N, C-alpha and C positions, 0 to 999 in steps of 0.2 A: 506455581503461579496460575491463577484461574482467569479464564475469559469466558463469560457467560453470553451465549448467543441470544439476541433479541427474540423473544418468544412471539412477538407480533408478526414476524416474517413467516410466510407460508412456505416459501421455497428456500429456506435457510441452507440446505445442503447444496443447492445449485449455486447460491451466492458464495458459499464457502469454497466450492470448487473453482469458481472464477477467481477468487482471491488467491488461492494456492497457485493458479495459473499465472497470476500477476507476479507473485513472488518468484516463481521459476523463471519467467521471462526476464524480469529485472535482474535476477542473479546471473543469468546467462549473458545478458548485455553488459553487465559490469565486469565480467571475467573474460570476455572476448578480447582478442588483440585489437588495439585501436585501429581505426581506419586510416587511409592515406590522405583524406581530405583535411585541410586545416580547419580549425574551428572558425565559425563566422565572426566571433569577437572574443576578446580575452576573457578567460574564466568561464567560458561557455559550459564547460563540464560541471561547474558548480550549479548552474541553472538546471542542468539535466539531473543532477543528484537531488536537488530540491524538488523537482517535478516527480521523480521516481518515488521519493519517500512521502510526499504529499499524497500521491496516488495510493500507496499502500496503506498509510494510516487513515486516509479518508475513506477508503473502501472498507477496511476492517472496522473503522470507527462507526460505520453504519450498521455493522453486524453485531457488535457487542453492546451490551447495555452500558449506559454512561458511567456507572460506578466503576467499571473496569478499564476506563480510558488510560489510566497511568500504567496499568499492566501492559496494555497494548503499546504504549510509548516505550516502555522498557524493552519489550521483545523486538520492536522495530529498530530501536537504537542498537540492540545487540546484533541484529542481522547486519546493520551497516558496518559495525566495527569488525565483525567476523569477515565480511566481504573485503574490507580494506586490508585485513591481515592476510587473507588469501591472495589479494592483489600484490602485496609485498613479496610473497613467495614466488610469484610468476615472473619470468624474465622480461615480459613485454608490458608489465603493469607496474604501478608504484603505490606505496602507502602515502596518503596525504591527510593530515589533520583537518585541513580546510574542507575536504570531502565529507568527513564526519560532521563538521559544523554545518555544512549544507544539508546533510541528511537530517540532523537534529532540528534545524529550522523547518525543513519540509514536514517532518513528523509533527512538530508543534502546530504548524499551520493546518495540516489535515485534521488533527484532533480538535483544534479550535473551531474549525468550520463545520465538521461533520459529526461530532459526537453529542451535540446538543439535541434537545427534543424538537426544536423548530425546523431545522434544515436537514432532513434525512430523505433525499430523493429516492433512495433505494426502496424505502417503505411504499412510496406511491407506485413505483414500477412493479414491486412485488404484488401489491393489491390489485393493480390493473391486470397483470398476467393471471393472477389467481382467479379473478372474476371471470375472465374469458375461459379459463380452464374449467371452472365450476359450471358455467353455462353450457359448454360443449359436452361435459361429462354427464350432465342431467338431461340433455336433449335426446 
């Protein structure tokens, strides 16, 4: 399965490292023992799953060229299913199909918002940082 990084990004390796950091952080948070505080409202964890996977697919959706958005969706969906299976194996966590559904909706939302050509804020941030770097390195 191929994911081609957007060649317009100057700092693509930095953005990829940030994305890997997001994956690691979200994986750790999903596999930690649950806290003692009650959720603020019913099904709060589904909102958290939605936000986590919107973040992952939104971030990587800006890194890959739009033609590979469905490969990104498949990899992100696989990550969610694998984490749910690992949770099922842990004594303090459980497997829930509704979590996978929330992950899937989060993935689709992130891909819908961030993989088009019009709304890719990371490109603007990349260009801004690159312009500062270029000016400083030429001075």
